[in-house]
C-alpha positions as CSV (number, residue, x, y, z in Angstrom):
1,M,27.8,-22.6,-1.8
2,G,24.5,-23.8,-3.5
3,A,21.3,-22.6,-4.8
4,R,19.8,-22.1,-1.4
5,N,22.2,-19.2,-0.3
6,K,21.4,-17.3,-3.5
7,K,18.2,-16.6,-2.4
8,K,17.2,-16.2,1.7
9,L,13.4,-16.6,2.2
10,K,11.6,-14.3,4.9
11,R,9.7,-17.1,7.0
12,L,6.7,-15.7,8.9
13,N,5.0,-17.1,11.5
14,L,0.7,-16.7,10.8
15,L,0.3,-17.4,14.3
16,E,2.1,-14.3,15.4
17,M,0.5,-12.2,13.3
18,S,-2.6,-10.1,13.9
19,N,-6.0,-11.2,11.7
20,H,-5.6,-8.0,9.6
21,E,-1.5,-8.7,8.9
22,R,-2.4,-12.2,8.0
23,I,-5.7,-11.1,5.4
24,Q,-3.5,-8.9,4.1
25,L,-0.7,-11.2,3.7
26,I,-3.0,-14.0,1.8
27,K,-3.9,-10.8,-0.6
28,E,-0.3,-9.9,-1.7
29,I,-0.1,-13.8,-2.2
30,R,-2.9,-14.0,-4.2
31,E,-2.5,-11.2,-6.4
32,K,1.4,-12.5,-6.9
33,L,-0.2,-15.6,-8.1
34,R,-3.0,-14.2,-10.1
35,Q,-0.2,-11.8,-11.9
36,K,2.1,-15.0,-12.5
37,I,-1.1,-16.8,-14.1
38,I,-2.0,-14.2,-16.5
39,E,1.8,-14.0,-17.6
40,A,2.5,-17.5,-18.0
41,K,-0.9,-17.4,-20.0
42,L,0.4,-14.2,-22.4
43,W,3.6,-16.3,-23.0
44,Q,2.2,-19.3,-23.8
45,S,-0.4,-17.3,-26.0
46,L,3.1,-15.4,-27.6
47,L,4.7,-19.3,-28.1
48,E,1.6,-20.4,-30.2
49,T,2.0,-16.8,-32.3
50,E,3.7,-16.0,-35.4
51,D,3.2,-12.6,-35.5
52,L,1.8,-9.7,-33.0
53,T,0.7,-6.2,-34.5
54,I,-0.5,-3.5,-32.4
55,N,-1.8,-0.3,-33.7
56,G,-0.3,-1.3,-36.9
57,N,3.4,-2.1,-35.7
58,V,4.6,-5.1,-35.2
59,V,6.3,-5.8,-31.9
60,Y,6.4,-9.5,-32.2
61,R,7.7,-11.8,-35.1
62,E,8.3,-15.5,-34.5
63,N,12.3,-16.3,-33.9
64,Q,12.9,-12.5,-32.8
65,Q,12.6,-10.4,-29.5
66,L,9.4,-9.5,-28.3
67,T,9.7,-5.3,-28.2
68,G,7.4,-1.9,-27.5
69,F,5.1,-4.3,-25.6
70,Y,3.3,-3.7,-22.5
71,L,0.6,-5.4,-20.4
72,R,-1.3,-3.7,-17.9
73,H,-4.1,-5.7,-16.3
74,R,-7.1,-3.5,-14.6
75,V,-8.7,-4.7,-11.4
């Protein structure tokens, strides 16, 4: 079995949805994309960083696994 069977995508018919459902779905998709962009920018910044220290604690050092770091974005 190929990669196509690994994840079944839920198909939605936007024409069968109410305006409220459609708007809510679009908002959710936008938010997920925004979060993915923020995450990608963070990872890109980390790739360009040698050391990351937060409150005096080293949470990232070049060539080591990231530890003790959590990012929460306020909306």
